[in-house]
Structure formats: structure tokens, C-alpha cells
C-alpha positions as CSV (number, residue, x, y, z in Angstrom):
1,M,28.0,54.4,34.9
2,S,31.2,53.7,36.7
3,D,31.8,54.9,40.3
4,S,34.5,57.3,39.2
5,A,32.1,59.0,36.7
6,Q,29.3,59.4,39.3
7,K,31.8,60.8,41.8
8,G,32.9,63.4,39.2
9,M,29.4,64.5,38.5
10,R,28.8,65.0,42.3
11,N,31.9,67.2,42.5
12,M,30.8,69.3,39.6
13,G,27.4,69.9,41.2
14,R,29.0,70.9,44.5
15,I,31.2,73.4,42.6
16,R,28.2,74.9,40.8
17,R,26.4,75.4,44.1
18,L,29.5,77.1,45.6
19,L,29.8,79.4,42.7
20,L,26.1,80.2,42.7
21,G,26.3,81.0,46.5
22,A,29.4,83.2,46.0
23,F,27.7,85.1,43.2
24,T,24.5,85.6,45.3
25,M,26.6,86.9,48.2
26,I,28.4,89.4,45.8
27,V,25.0,90.6,44.5
28,I,23.6,91.1,48.0
29,V,26.7,93.0,49.1
30,A,26.5,95.2,46.0
31,L,22.8,96.0,46.6
32,A,23.5,96.9,50.2
33,A,26.3,99.2,49.1
34,V,24.0,100.9,46.6
35,L,21.3,101.5,49.3
36,V,23.8,103.0,51.6
37,L,25.6,105.2,49.0
38,V,22.8,106.1,46.6
39,H,19.7,108.2,47.6
40,P,16.5,107.1,45.8
41,P,14.6,110.0,44.1
42,E,11.8,111.4,46.3
43,T,9.3,110.8,43.4
44,L,9.5,107.1,44.3
45,V,8.4,107.7,47.9
46,D,4.7,107.5,48.7
47,G,2.9,110.8,49.5
48,T,1.8,111.7,53.0
49,G,-1.9,112.0,52.2
50,Q,-1.9,115.7,53.1
51,N,-2.0,118.9,50.9
52,G,1.6,120.0,51.4
53,S,4.4,118.9,53.7
54,T,3.8,121.2,56.7
55,V,1.9,120.4,59.9
56,R,0.8,123.5,61.8
57,Q,-0.3,123.2,65.5
58,K,-1.7,126.1,67.5
59,V,-0.5,126.2,71.2
60,S,-1.9,128.5,73.9
61,Q,-0.8,129.7,77.3
62,N,-3.3,128.6,80.0
63,I,-1.4,130.0,83.0
64,V,-1.2,133.8,83.1
65,Q,0.6,136.0,85.7
66,S,0.5,139.7,86.6
67,Y,2.4,141.9,89.0
68,C,0.7,144.5,91.2
69,P,3.1,147.2,92.5
70,A,3.2,148.1,96.2
71,Q,1.6,151.2,97.7
72,M,3.3,154.4,96.3
73,S,6.3,155.5,98.3
74,L,9.0,158.2,98.2
75,A,12.4,157.4,96.7
76,D,14.1,158.7,99.8
77,S,12.1,158.9,103.1
78,G,15.2,159.5,105.3
79,K,14.9,162.0,108.1
80,Y,17.4,164.9,107.5
81,G,17.6,168.4,108.9
82,D,14.6,170.3,110.4
83,S,11.4,168.3,110.7
84,E,9.4,170.9,108.7
85,Y,11.6,170.3,105.7
86,Q,11.7,166.5,105.9
87,A,10.0,164.4,103.2
88,S,6.9,162.7,104.4
89,E,4.4,160.2,102.8
90,G,1.7,161.8,104.9
91,D,-1.6,160.0,105.4
92,I,-1.2,157.8,102.3
93,T,-3.5,154.8,102.0
94,S,-4.1,152.3,99.2
95,S,-6.6,150.0,97.7
96,A,-6.2,147.0,95.4
97,R,-8.6,144.6,93.7
98,Q,-8.0,141.4,91.6
99,A,-10.4,139.6,89.2
100,A,-10.4,136.6,86.9
101,F,-12.8,136.1,84.1
102,G,-14.1,133.1,82.2
103,S,-13.3,129.4,82.6
104,V,-10.9,129.7,85.5
105,F,-9.6,126.6,87.3
106,E,-7.8,128.7,90.0
107,S,-6.5,132.3,90.5
108,V,-4.2,132.9,93.4
109,V,-2.7,136.2,94.8
110,T,0.6,135.9,96.6
111,P,2.6,138.8,98.3
112,I,6.2,138.9,97.2
113,S,7.4,139.3,100.8
114,A,8.7,136.1,102.4
115,N,6.5,133.7,104.3
116,A,3.3,135.6,103.1
117,E,0.1,133.6,102.8
118,S,-1.7,133.3,99.4
119,T,-5.3,134.2,98.8
120,N,-7.6,132.4,96.3
121,L,-10.0,134.5,94.3
122,Q,-13.6,133.5,95.0
123,D,-16.8,133.3,92.9
124,S,-19.7,134.2,95.3
125,D,-22.2,132.4,93.1
126,P,-20.6,129.6,91.1
127,L,-23.9,128.8,89.4
128,D,-24.5,132.2,87.8
129,T,-23.5,132.9,84.2
130,A,-21.0,135.7,85.1
131,S,-18.0,133.4,85.8
132,V,-16.0,136.2,87.6
133,L,-13.8,135.6,90.6
134,M,-12.8,138.5,92.9
135,S,-10.5,139.4,95.8
136,A,-9.1,142.6,97.4
137,V,-5.7,141.7,98.8
138,S,-3.8,144.8,100.1
139,V,-0.6,146.2,98.6
140,K,0.2,148.3,101.7
141,K,3.1,146.1,102.8
142,S,4.0,144.1,99.8
143,P,3.6,144.0,96.0
144,L,1.6,141.0,94.7
145,I,1.8,138.3,92.1
146,Q,-1.5,137.0,90.7
147,T,-1.3,133.6,89.0
148,T,-4.4,132.4,87.1
149,Q,-4.8,128.9,85.6
150,L,-7.4,128.9,82.8
151,L,-9.3,125.9,81.6
152,K,-9.3,127.1,78.0
153,A,-7.6,129.9,76.0
154,S,-10.2,132.0,74.2
155,S,-11.4,135.6,73.9
156,G,-12.9,136.8,77.3
157,E,-10.7,134.5,79.4
158,G,-8.0,136.0,81.7
159,A,-7.3,138.2,84.7
160,S,-7.2,141.9,85.4
161,S,-6.2,143.7,88.6
162,S,-5.4,147.3,89.7
163,V,-3.9,149.3,92.6
164,A,-4.3,152.9,93.7
165,S,-2.7,155.0,96.4
166,W,-3.8,158.5,97.6
167,A,-3.0,161.1,100.2
168,S,-4.4,164.4,101.4
169,K,-1.2,165.3,103.3
170,G,2.5,165.0,102.9
171,D,4.6,164.9,99.7
172,L,2.5,162.2,98.0
173,R,-0.7,164.3,97.9
174,G,-2.9,163.2,95.1
175,I,-3.7,159.8,93.4
176,S,-1.3,157.2,92.0
177,A,-2.9,154.3,90.1
178,S,-1.9,151.4,87.9
179,N,-3.3,148.3,86.3
180,C,-1.3,145.2,87.2
181,V,1.2,144.3,84.5
182,S,2.1,141.0,82.8
183,P,5.7,139.7,82.8
184,S,7.6,140.0,79.5
185,L,11.1,139.5,78.2
186,D,11.1,143.1,76.7
187,E,9.3,146.2,77.8
188,S,9.4,149.9,77.1
189,F,8.4,153.1,78.9
190,L,8.1,156.8,78.2
191,L,8.8,158.7,81.4
192,P,8.6,162.3,82.6
193,G,11.8,164.3,82.9
194,T,14.6,163.9,85.3
195,Q,15.1,167.6,86.1
196,T,15.7,168.7,89.7
197,G,12.9,167.6,92.0
198,S,11.9,164.6,89.8
199,S,12.4,161.0,90.6
200,Q,12.0,158.0,88.3
201,Q,12.4,154.6,90.0
202,L,12.2,151.5,87.8
203,V,10.9,148.5,89.8
204,V,11.5,145.1,88.2
205,A,9.9,142.0,89.7
206,N,10.8,138.4,88.8
207,P,7.9,136.0,89.6
208,S,9.8,133.0,88.3
209,S,12.0,130.5,90.2
210,K,15.1,131.5,88.3
211,S,17.2,134.6,88.7
212,T,17.8,136.8,85.7
213,A,20.0,139.6,84.4
214,V,18.1,142.7,83.1
215,S,19.6,145.1,80.6
216,I,18.4,148.7,80.7
217,R,18.8,151.2,77.8
218,V,17.7,154.9,77.9
219,W,17.2,157.6,75.3
220,G,16.7,161.2,76.2
221,S,15.3,164.5,74.9
222,K,18.6,166.4,74.5
223,S,20.3,164.3,71.7
224,S,19.7,161.4,69.4
225,G,20.9,157.9,70.4
226,S,21.0,155.9,73.6
227,L,22.6,157.5,76.6
228,A,25.7,156.3,78.5
229,L,24.3,155.7,82.0
230,S,26.2,156.9,85.0
231,T,25.1,154.0,87.2
232,G,25.6,151.1,84.9
233,S,23.0,149.4,82.7
234,T,22.4,145.9,84.1
235,I,20.7,144.7,87.3
236,T,20.2,141.2,88.6
237,V,16.7,140.2,89.8
238,G,16.6,137.2,92.1
239,A,13.9,134.5,91.8
240,G,10.7,135.7,93.4
241,E,12.3,139.1,94.2
242,E,12.2,142.8,93.2
243,S,15.1,145.1,92.2
244,V,15.0,148.9,91.9
245,F,16.9,151.0,89.4
246,D,17.2,154.7,89.8
247,V,16.6,156.1,86.3
248,S,16.7,159.7,87.4
249,A,20.2,159.2,88.8
250,A,21.4,157.3,85.8
251,A,20.2,159.9,83.2
252,P,19.7,163.3,84.9
253,G,18.8,166.6,83.3
254,Q,16.4,165.2,80.6
255,D,12.9,166.6,79.7
256,A,11.7,163.0,79.1
257,L,13.1,159.5,78.7
258,Y,12.4,156.4,76.6
259,V,13.5,153.3,78.5
260,T,13.7,149.7,77.4
261,V,14.0,146.7,79.8
262,S,15.2,143.4,78.5
263,S,15.5,140.2,80.5
264,R,18.0,137.5,79.4
265,E,16.7,134.4,81.3
266,T,13.0,134.7,82.2
267,P,10.1,137.2,81.7
268,V,10.0,140.0,84.3
269,A,7.3,142.6,85.2
270,A,8.2,146.3,85.6
271,V,6.6,149.6,86.5
272,V,8.2,153.0,87.2
273,R,7.4,155.1,90.3
274,S,7.4,158.7,89.2
275,T,7.3,161.6,91.7
276,V,7.7,165.4,91.1
277,M,8.4,168.1,93.7
278,D,8.8,171.9,93.1
279,G,10.9,172.8,96.2
280,L,8.7,171.7,99.1
281,T,5.4,171.7,97.0
282,P,4.2,168.3,95.6
283,H,3.6,168.3,91.9
284,G,2.3,164.7,91.7
285,S,3.2,161.1,91.6
286,D,2.1,158.1,89.5
287,Y,3.1,154.7,88.2
288,A,4.3,154.4,84.6
289,T,3.3,151.1,82.9
290,P,4.8,149.4,79.8
291,L,3.8,150.8,76.4
292,A,2.1,148.9,73.6
293,D,4.2,148.2,70.5
294,A,5.0,151.1,68.2
295,S,2.2,151.9,65.8
296,Q,1.2,154.5,63.1
297,S,-2.2,155.1,64.8
298,I,-2.6,155.6,68.5
299,A,-5.4,156.9,70.7
300,L,-4.9,158.1,74.3
301,P,-8.3,158.5,76.0
302,G,-8.9,160.2,79.4
303,V,-7.8,163.8,79.1
304,T,-10.7,166.2,79.7
305,K,-11.6,169.9,80.0
306,G,-9.0,172.0,81.9
307,D,-6.2,169.3,82.0
308,D,-2.7,170.6,81.3
309,V,-1.5,168.1,78.7
310,S,1.8,167.2,77.2
311,L,2.9,164.3,75.0
312,S,6.1,162.3,75.0
313,L,6.9,160.7,71.6
314,F,9.6,158.4,70.4
315,S,10.5,156.8,67.0
316,K,13.4,154.8,65.8
317,T,13.4,156.8,62.5
318,D,12.6,160.3,61.5
319,A,8.8,160.7,61.5
320,S,6.0,163.2,61.0
321,V,3.0,163.0,63.3
322,N,-0.4,164.5,63.4
323,V,-1.9,165.2,66.8
324,A,-5.6,166.0,67.3
325,W,-8.1,166.2,70.2
326,M,-10.7,163.5,70.2
327,T,-14.3,164.5,71.0
328,E,-17.7,162.9,70.8
329,K,-18.0,164.2,67.2
330,G,-14.6,163.1,66.0
331,L,-11.2,164.9,65.7
332,S,-10.6,168.6,66.1
333,D,-7.7,171.0,66.1
334,T,-5.0,168.9,64.3
335,H,-1.3,169.9,64.4
336,Q,1.7,168.4,62.8
337,Y,5.1,167.8,64.5
338,S,8.4,166.3,63.4
339,L,10.3,163.6,65.3
340,K,14.1,163.0,65.1
341,A,15.2,159.4,65.1
342,E,16.0,157.9,68.5
343,Q,15.3,161.2,70.4
344,V,12.3,161.8,72.7
345,K,10.2,164.7,71.8
346,V,8.1,166.5,74.5
347,Q,5.2,168.5,73.0
348,D,3.2,170.8,75.3
349,L,-0.5,170.7,74.1
350,G,-1.7,173.3,76.6
351,Q,-5.1,173.0,78.3
352,A,-7.5,170.4,76.9
353,P,-10.5,172.2,75.3
354,D,-14.1,171.9,76.7
355,D,-15.1,169.0,74.5
356,A,-11.9,167.0,74.6
357,L,-11.9,163.3,75.8
358,G,-8.7,162.0,74.3
359,I,-5.8,162.5,71.9
360,S,-5.3,161.0,68.5
361,V,-1.7,160.5,67.1
362,T,-1.1,159.3,63.6
363,S,2.2,159.1,61.9
364,D,4.0,158.1,58.7
365,E,6.3,155.8,60.7
366,A,5.6,153.6,63.7
367,V,5.9,155.6,67.0
368,Q,5.4,155.2,70.7
369,V,3.5,157.8,72.7
370,S,2.4,158.6,76.2
371,A,0.5,161.5,77.7
372,T,0.9,163.4,80.9
373,S,-2.2,165.1,82.2
374,S,-2.0,167.5,85.2
375,I,-4.5,169.3,87.4
376,S,-4.0,172.0,90.1
377,G,-5.0,172.0,93.8
378,D,-4.7,174.5,96.6
379,G,-1.5,176.3,97.5
380,G,0.4,175.4,94.3
381,Q,0.0,171.6,94.8
382,R,-0.5,169.7,91.6
383,D,-1.1,166.1,90.6
384,F,-0.6,164.3,87.3
385,G,-1.6,161.1,85.6
386,L,0.3,159.1,83.0
387,V,-1.6,157.6,80.0
388,A,0.3,154.9,78.2
389,S,-0.6,153.7,74.7
390,T,-2.5,150.4,74.6
391,Q,-3.8,148.1,71.8
392,A,-7.4,147.5,70.8
393,V,-8.5,143.9,71.2
394,D,-11.7,141.8,71.0
395,S,-12.1,141.6,74.8
396,S,-10.6,143.5,77.7
397,A,-11.3,144.5,81.3
398,I,-10.7,147.2,83.9
399,V,-10.9,146.4,87.6
400,L,-11.5,149.4,89.9
401,P,-9.8,149.8,93.3
402,G,-12.2,150.7,96.1
403,Q,-12.9,154.1,97.7
404,L,-12.3,156.1,94.5
405,D,-14.6,157.5,91.8
406,A,-14.1,156.4,88.2
407,T,-15.1,157.5,84.8
408,L,-14.6,155.3,81.8
409,V,-13.3,157.0,78.7
410,L,-13.4,155.2,75.3
411,A,-11.8,156.1,72.0
412,N,-12.4,154.7,68.6
413,T,-9.2,154.5,66.5
414,A,-11.0,153.6,63.2
415,N,-12.4,155.8,60.5
416,A,-15.8,154.1,60.7
417,E,-18.6,153.9,63.3
418,T,-18.4,151.0,65.8
419,T,-20.6,149.5,68.5
420,L,-19.3,147.7,71.6
421,T,-20.7,146.1,74.7
422,L,-19.8,147.1,78.3
423,S,-20.6,144.7,81.2
424,G,-20.4,145.6,84.9
425,Y,-19.7,143.3,87.9
426,D,-19.8,144.0,91.6
427,S,-17.1,143.3,94.2
428,K,-18.4,139.8,94.6
429,G,-18.3,139.0,90.9
430,K,-22.1,139.2,90.3
431,A,-23.3,140.6,87.0
432,L,-24.7,144.2,86.9
433,E,-25.9,146.3,84.0
434,V,-24.9,145.7,80.4
435,R,-24.6,148.7,78.0
436,K,-24.3,149.1,74.3
437,V,-22.2,152.0,73.2
438,T,-21.9,153.4,69.7
439,L,-18.9,155.5,68.7
440,G,-18.5,157.5,65.6
441,A,-15.3,157.5,63.4
442,N,-12.3,158.7,65.5
443,A,-14.7,159.7,68.3
444,S,-14.5,159.4,72.0
445,T,-17.1,159.2,74.8
446,S,-17.2,158.8,78.6
447,V,-19.4,156.7,81.0
448,D,-19.5,157.0,84.7
449,A,-18.6,153.7,86.4
450,D,-21.5,154.2,88.9
451,A,-23.9,153.9,85.9
452,F,-23.4,150.1,86.2
453,G,-24.4,149.9,89.9
454,D,-23.4,151.3,93.3
455,D,-20.9,148.5,94.0
456,V,-19.3,148.3,90.5
457,A,-15.9,146.8,90.8
458,A,-15.0,145.5,87.3
459,I,-16.1,146.3,83.7
460,T,-15.4,144.2,80.6
461,L,-15.5,145.5,77.0
462,D,-16.4,143.3,74.0
463,D,-15.4,144.9,70.7
464,S,-15.8,142.7,67.7
465,D,-14.2,145.3,65.5
466,H,-11.2,145.6,67.8
467,T,-10.9,149.4,67.2
468,V,-11.6,150.8,70.7
469,V,-9.1,151.6,73.4
470,W,-10.2,152.7,76.9
471,N,-9.2,153.5,80.4
472,A,-10.6,154.6,83.8
473,R,-10.0,158.1,85.0
474,L,-9.8,158.2,88.8
475,N,-10.6,161.0,91.3
476,S,-11.6,161.3,94.9
477,A,-14.4,163.4,96.4
478,D,-12.5,163.4,99.7
479,L,-9.4,164.9,98.1
480,S,-11.6,167.5,96.3
481,K,-13.2,168.6,99.6
482,A,-9.7,169.0,101.0
483,K,-8.8,171.1,97.9
484,V,-6.1,168.6,96.9
485,A,-5.7,167.7,93.3
486,G,-6.0,164.0,92.6
487,L,-5.8,162.3,89.3
488,G,-4.9,158.7,88.2
489,F,-5.6,156.4,85.2
490,I,-6.1,152.6,85.0
491,S,-5.5,151.1,81.5
492,E,-7.4,148.2,80.0
493,T,-6.1,144.6,80.4
494,A,-6.6,142.3,77.4
495,L,-8.6,139.2,78.0
496,M,-7.2,137.4,75.0
497,P,-5.5,134.1,74.5
498,R,-1.7,134.2,74.2
499,S,-1.2,131.8,71.3
500,S,1.5,130.9,68.8
501,Y,1.9,128.3,66.0
502,I,4.4,125.5,65.8
503,N,5.2,124.4,62.2
504,A,6.6,120.9,61.5
505,N,8.0,120.3,58.0
506,Q,7.6,116.7,56.9
507,R,10.5,115.3,54.7
508,P,9.7,111.6,54.1
509,G,12.5,109.6,52.7
510,A,14.3,106.2,52.9
511,V,15.3,105.2,56.3
512,R,19.1,105.1,56.5
């Protein structure tokens, strides 16, 4: 073959290779464009190996906090006019106790006042099976924040604390008591009236390191709908501080109030200091604590023979409620009442009968309820205790402040018999007596706290049916000897994990 022919063949081969390379490049570019612009069907994607495309993870809070209000005080203790007419706190004193239960890494109590020292709760016998830490830090000069770090989140783990104030002289004669309350973004209260001589001071504490704005809304007994407050409806609570809002000045002249507290930035803890005077005669003082969520079935234990009892009720819609006394044998003397939407109803129940131990409220709509129980002393003096609605749970506790007598009152909210377990602990956290208690359907019973031991300081309740609510009714032998009426209540604190679920939806597909 001639040289020119061989050269032509080589040129033809080079041209074919160039054409093949160009075609291949066009195909690659076209495929890339298809992958970018066209989504492949999900049926072509391999499965995840799971039944469904959602992954659900349970998360729990292992650090819990509670706020213990300071010793009860007057709204205005200024000295005006003649000394015999001046307001006086008298010989008021107070007691407080804190406890932590279960697998606790650390529980610390810190006064809110600046530069105050913290106190660690102690277990006097770390090798026993009780696993209860205790302390008794005073609230005389400052409210307290209790912070508890749990090693696990399960039923029976948590913290419970309480405070009480009492006086035999002055304008705060009687007993004021409260369990310590947990911070929340939203809280609600039912309060006594704001007639002349009554004072309702909302105290809001912010245990966090971030300040927050708190919105306050109020509904009254005179008309339906929220009230236009004369003092504004927002307060700012600084980090690690308290703020006080005068509810009685903001909404005067009401027979009762429903109040909501909402924080924008961080959870806050709130209680209301309530005091009543009839001229110069004290008619009682107490702390109002947040209500449980609205429900169609509520039990309010603790009212007993001879108490003057009234109910405050609130519903967001028109409702019909049935109210009955709870006794050891069940319900008795049922009455029906009507509620108007967004208007507080105050219902006077008169004196509690001889066998009464609580109040049952059932409704065709979800409602919120609190009870005011009053007793009389010498010379027209009176004292009252506020019973807020609570929720039945598997495990709960009540811690008793020192120097006062206590009676536990339990109420079964179910239409069936139930059996529960009460366990007592002394002031050092050592286990005392354990008692089984059986309650009939819708029945109530009482147990003296001293039945668990002379130094009983805390009681836990285990209720597998979660149908029983309970509280401690406080009185004082010293006040009774001085012919001073004294009455207070401490509600249960749930020892339950605060848990929620996080859902992740898996949507596998081509990576783009």
C-alpha cells in the first residue's frame, strides 16, 4: 500500500475517534441534565428496613425546679395614724422543709436574695433503701429555689417541698401554707374576692438567667369575658428575681377572680398571697397555688365537719356541674349548678356535714375549681384555707413543715374501689411506717400524719390506678389553746417524669 493510502487511513481513524469522543461527551452531559432535572420515582429507592418512615424518640427532663414563697406578709405594713389601728404582722413565724426522692445526683436550695449561700439536701443514711434527701432551709427572709438533678426520669423520682406561716397575734393570725410550685410558661388561679378589706398579691419568680415579660389576664364574677385592668396587664421579671402584681388593685369589687399568667421567654413560678380583713378583725390569709388543667371530674379533699365552704368555678363555655360531698361511704347531697362562659361563679355550700371529707365536682364541660374553707376563732377572728384542684398520678409526695399538726385527706375520683400505698419518712429521710389504704368508689378518708411516726416529715403515695388526689390539712395546738383559728392546706406534688416525644420523618431519596 502506498504511503498516501496509509496516511489517509490514519486520518480516518483519528476522525472516528474524535467523533466517538464527542458523542460520548454529549451522552454524559445529557445524562447529567436528566439527573438534575428529573426526580426518579420513590419506588426505585431501597427501603429503610423499618416498619414505616417515622422514628420516635422519648426525651425526659432530668433537672427539676420548684419555688417556695417567702414567709407570709402584709400587702402594706406602713405605719399610719394611731398605733392601735396600724397593721401588724404580730408574732408571725414560719417553717419550711425540702425533700428529694429517688435516684438523685444533687438537690440544692438557694435563697433568691443576693449573695445568699446554697444548701445541699442530705441523705443521713446513703446505704438504706429509702433514697430520700431532706433539708429545712428557712423562708423567713427570702423565698427559695430548689434545683434537683435526677439520675433517671421515672415514676417516684422528683422533689417536693412546702412552707407554712402562722401567728397568734396581729393581722396575720392563723395559718398560711403552700407546697412549693414548679415553673411553667402558663399558669392559672382561682382567687377569693377583691371587695374592701381583701388583698390579692400575685408574686412571680423567674429562676432562669434570662428576664421575661409576663402577661396577666383576669376574669371576674360580675360579667362574662376578661376584664380591662386598671393597672396594666404586663410585668417584667428579671433573671433570678421576683415581681409583685396587685391583683386586687387591678380588678377591684369582684366576688372571685380567675387569673392566667403567661410568660413569653422562660418558665416562671407564681403564687398569690391572699389576706382578708373585716375592719380591724383578721379573717384569714393563705397562699393560692396554680390550678390543674380543666377537667370534667374534680375532687377537692380536706374540708371537714363544721367548715364554712364555698366554691369558685370557671369554664370557657356554658356548663352544668354537679357538686356533692365526699364521705367514707361515697357521695352524698348532690346539687346541680349552671356556669356562664368566661364568668367566675361563687357557690356557697354552707357548713360541711359531719361525715364530709371532700367535695366532688363533675361537669358536662371541662371546668376549673377551687374551694375556700373557713373556721372561726375568738372575738370574730377567722382563718381560711384554699384548696386548689390537682391531678391524680401514679406517684406523688407531700412534705410537712415542722411545728404544725397534719391530717392527710385522700379522695378517690373513680367509680370503682382502689387500693394505694402510703409511705412515711422522718426529718432525716429514714423510712417509717408503710400503710395500705383502700378507698371505695368516689369515697374519701383521712389519716393522721402522726400515725407514720413521731418525727414524720414526708409521705409518698403510690397509686397504680392513678385515681386518688390528696392533701394535708394543717392546724396548730398552740393556736387552738390561744383560741385562734388556724387552717392551711398543702397539696400533693407529682413525682413523675416530665417527658415528651420527638418524631423524625424519614424521606429517603436521591441526593441532589
